[in-house]
Phi, psi and omega in degrees: 000134180244130176262122183237151177277121180260010170090018177290139183280117177293326179296317179298316181299328179283332187263337184293142179271116183255153176242352178244134185224151175254128180275119178234178183305317181300324180301317185280325177302326180291335186267317188298128185271132176288159180255148178264153177302331185264008175292154177219172187299334179293342180276348188247020169083162178233108183263151173245127176248119178256109189201164174090149172200177181304124180085356183229030180287340178300320179298320179296316181296314180300315181294319180295316180297321179293320179299316180294325179286352183264004170100005180290160183282311182222146177228130170245132179250125179262117187229158173293164186306319184283359178257357186298307182294329180296309184290325180295325180277322185282327182228076185294340180285345181263147169273164182220142170240152186252132176288159177290342177268145178283329192251340185202172178288131179238313181203156178182148181252141180244012191293341182264005188250152179287321180213160178228136168243134183220140172138315185303121178065020189288324187083172183228038177297155180303321179294326179293320177300315179295320179296320178294320177299316179296322178296316179298327180283331186262331183260111187265351178276158179302149178223165176263125185238125187217168166052236185295334175295325176291319179295326176295320178295325181285326179275348177228070188301337179296338179285342181297333178291342183268354181298124179298136179302142180085007177289171177238120177253138188234064182282146163275171186307321179295315178294322180294320178297323178291332180280321189239353184094172182286160179237157183281322182201183183294328179293318178296323178299316180292325176295317177297324179296314179295318181296318181294316179299320179292322183292319182264359179052049181216169175277135176238121180256109178268108188283152179148190175299132185055052178321134184248128178256124178251130176257159184298340181274008175093003180274146179239138181236120183258131184276145182256357181253167178111164183204166183298339178296340181280357177280071184213151182303132179100344181299319178293327177296323177297316179299318178302318178297316179300312182297318179298319179295319179291318177305316183298333183274002175098006174290147176291169180302315182289319179299315180296321182292312180298312181293314184297316181294318181294312181297318179302311179293322180294318176300320177295321179292322178290321180294322186292339179296326181260330186263335186081160183289323185290320186266359181296134174234167188299323181293336174297322179297316178300317183297332182262004176300317178303319179295322180294314179296321179296322180295321178289319179298000000 
């Protein structure tokens, strides 16, 4: 094989203004903050995760474990009454508050927290829709919105106006189609992605192969990590936890998104070496998060 110079201008490549970017290891190394010997848990934020409902506490556990593995200082998980003992036993490092409902999210306040992640295993009960609306009205800082919280936004489009600017939304293709409608082809899909991010003035992460992050200024960031083994239930819940944990530590919406998506995929790539693509499950991704962060560090 011969590598030949075809005459591309290196000067031009440095000066041209691009709107599409590929996320690589160097991208994340620039973002990840080193720790000082004198740091303490108070410096790394206190996140609130609102997740889980009857029959879906597994999503809450995966997301909570991922958040804790992402370096945040403190985590409180808000769960329905029947999920309290489950989360306390499954994730002992997290604190827990109990909703007034036994089976699903009804109400909760986020005013004392650095960041909020909402959606994994949440359900779409009428009371949950009302509770989510109240949360959007009362919590003015950016939040991570996923899963059933996204489905609530698509079935109640008037709530989209309440999304705090700078939030992070993490739809898979089905959830994204419910939010913006169907697309003709992949180019049309990316245009819809940019338009939606600009309209809500937030980051939108469209999950899938080469997960695409859209920022409100029209820029797109394509991820280089991840594999087909990650196409399994709970993988998105893990990403929500990572993003919530990074948000709590003071990373910007875009910094948290770029770092979170890359680390999530990298953990999956490390896990697949031992587990294989067919047998990979979401908790494997959580287990390999320390190795992924160490590789970036």
